[in-house]
Every structure is written in C-alpha cells, then in structure tokens.
N, C-alpha and C positions, 0 to 999 in steps of 0.2 A: 459203708465204709467211712471212717472219719476223713472229711475233706482236707484236713490239715496234715494228714500224713505225708503227702508229697512235698509241701514246703519244708516240714520237719526233716524228712530225709535229704532234701537238697542242702539244708542247712547243715546237717551232720557231715555230708560230703565236703562242704566248705571247710568245716572243722578239721577233717582229716587231712585235707590238702594244704590248709593255710594255717589254722589256729593251733593245731597240735605242734607242727613244726616250729611255729614262732614260740610257743611255750618252751619246747625243749632247747631250741637256740638260745633263748634267754638265759636258761640255766647254764648252758655251755659257755655263752659269752661272758656272763658274770663270773664264772670260774676262772676262765682264762684271763680276765682283767684283774683278778685276785691272785694270780700266779700259778693256777693249776692248768696244765695243758692236756690232761688226760682225755677229755672229750674231743679236743682238736686231733689228737693223735689217733683216736678211734673213728675219725671221720664223721663226728656228731656236730661239729661247729659248722652247721649248714642248715639251710631252709629246705632241703631236699626231703619231701614227705616219706620217701621210700625208706630212708634209713632211720626214721623215727616211728614208723608205723608198728603197732602192737595189735595182733588180730583179736585177741580177747578184749582189750580195751576199747578198740574200735567197734567191736560187736556189741559191747555193753551200751556204747553211746547209741548205735543204731537201734538196739532194743528199746531203749528209753524213748526214742522218736516214734516207734511203731506203737507202743503201749500208751504213749502220751503222759507217762509219769515223770519222775525226776531224770535229769540228764547227767549222768556220771560215766566217765570213760577216761582213758588214759593212754599215752604213747609209750614207747620204749623208754625206760628211765635213763637219763643222761648220766654217765659214769663220772663221778667226782672223787678226787683223792683229797680229804680235808687237811691232810698233813701238809699239803702244798699250799694251802690258802693263807693269804695275809689276813691277820686278824683272828686266827683261831677259830673258836665257836661262832663268833660274830660274823667271820667271813662265811662260814658254812650256812648261817642263817640268812645271809644276804643272798646267796646262791639259791637257797631254797625258796626265798621270797620272790626272785626274779620271774619264775614261771607264772605262779598265780597273778602277779602284778601285770603281766602282758595280757592275760585275759581280761582283767578289768579295764585296762586300756583299750582293748579291741572292742569291748562292750561300749564303752564311752564314745568311741569313734562311730560305731553303728547307731548310737543314740542321736547323733547329730542330724543325719538325714531323716531319721524316724521323726524326730520332733518337728523338723521343718515340714514334713508331710502332714503331721497332725495339726499344725498351725495354718495349713492352707486349704481352704474350702475346695479350691480348684482340684488340688492334688487328691483330696479325699474323694472327691466325686469321680475322678479318674480311676482311683483304686476300686471304687464301688461299681464301676460300669465296664472296666477292662480286665479281662481275666489275666492278662500277662502283667499288668501293673499290680493287680492283686497278688499274684504269685510272688512277684519280686518284694512287695511289701511285707508279705508274711514271712519270706525267707530271711529278710533283714531282721524281722522282729525275733524270730527263733534263734538267729545267730547271736543276737544280743543276749537272749534268755539263756542259751547253752553256756555262753562265755561267763555269765554271771554265776550260773549254778557251779561250773568247774572252779571259778575263783573261790567261791565259799567252800566247796567240798575240799579243795586242796589245802586251804588254810586251816581246816580243822586240826586242833592240837592233838591229833591222834596218830600214833605211829601206824604205818610208815610214810604217812602223808607229809607234804612239804611244811605244813603248819607245826608238826611235831618238832622238826629241825630249827624252825624259827623260834619256837617256844624255848627249847633247850639252849639256843644261842644267846638268848637275852636274860637267862637266869644265871645266878651264881654257880660256880663249878660244882659245889657240893650238892646243892638241889638238882642241878642237871644229872649228876651222877647217880643220885638216889632214884630219880624218876625213870632211869634206863631199865630198871628191874621190871617195869610195867609193860615194856615194849612187846612182850610175848602175848599180851592180851588185845593188841590193837585190832586185829582182824575180827575178833569177837565184837568189839565195840562198834566197828564199821558195819557188821551184819545187823547188829541191833538198830543202828540208825537207819539202815535201809528199811527195816521192818517198820519202823516208826514213820519213815517218809511215805511208804505205800499206804499206811493208814491215815496219812494226812495231818499226823501230829508231831513230825520230826522238825528239828531246828533248821536243817538245810534250807527246806522250802520257805520257811518263815523269813529267814535271813536274806535268802536271794530275792524273795518277793519285795521286801522293803527296798533293797538296792535297785531292783528292776523299776519300781514305782518312782524312785528318785531320779533315775536316769531318763525314764520316758515322760516324767512330769505328770504322772497319773495321780 
C-alpha cells in the first residue's frame, strides 16, 4: 500500500472541513460586499463545512488522494445573483476570483512552516526519525499541493469553472456575449483535460507543479 495514502486522506479531510468552506465563504463574502445578499439569505455566508459540502465533489477529491493522481474536487456552489452586484460583469469576475484566490493564500500560508522545516537540519532530522512528525509534515505538504491544484483548476477559463467567469468579466461585452455560445462544451473540455492529466501530459499538473516549486523553494 502507498505509505502516503494516510497523510493524503488526512489532508483531504482538512480540505473538506476548512479549505472548501473558506473557498465558498470567500465567494459569498465578495458577493455580499459587492451588493448581493443571496448567499447570506441562504445561509452560505458561513464557515460551517456542513452547508458547503458536496458529496460528489468531496468524493472526487478523496479519490484523487487514494489513486495519487491529480487533486480535483468542489464544494456546493455559492449562489450569486449577478444583477445585484456592483460593477456588473467586473463584479461577477471578482466574486469568481475570490474563491480560487483563497486557495492560493492557504497554500502560501502552508508554505511558510514547510520552508522553515526544510531550512532546519534539526527539524528535518526529527521528521526523518519520528513517525508523528513525519505524518504532520506530509499532511502539511499535501494540504499545500491540493490547494494549489484547486487554485489552478478553478481558474481554468472553461465553463462552468470560476476562471470562465473571470475571463468573461474582463473582456468587452460583445466578445463575452459571443463566447457564451461555447459554454455547452465546457464539460467535454474538462473531461479531455482529465484524460490528459492521467496521462501526465495535461496543463493542470504542469502549472500546479511550477507554483508548488515556487512556494516550497524547490
């Protein structure tokens, strides 16, 4: 059995209890600050993981931990009424960006203790000789990795991902309108990307790997 399955699954558990709620809360808070109270009225302006949990999205993330491939998952989408947002499409883009940005922030926060451990021979010796210390170290590392993967995945400019709304929000109105006709093909493109990732030739892993290397100083 892969010895890293346990720390990966623990990291997934932390994602479901902490990171996913923060991601969706960030969407809800950004929308609320820009004038839309839809998420607040539906009880989604909260860090309670129970109201954000999506069994399929959580299961996908756990599956990635078991097979050791890419980490892709999602929580229950935060309801937003774009017509209530200040700034129109720009406001919608900012709301969409808030969720993935929170994943990058969490990854950067996790990178701080990770790099401190890497820079300390005494800490590395402890990790190498103590099972509990090794487990915590690996959980921290996988928490960082998963957040980076979700940051990259969610910002792909493919419908219905957050990156699609970000893209449309910063294009001129005519171009954004013309691009909407391709939204029906989004899931096909995502499935194709998954196929490429499992073959080790997809862009998600390459981009995520570069960000992870930067954050960890590798």
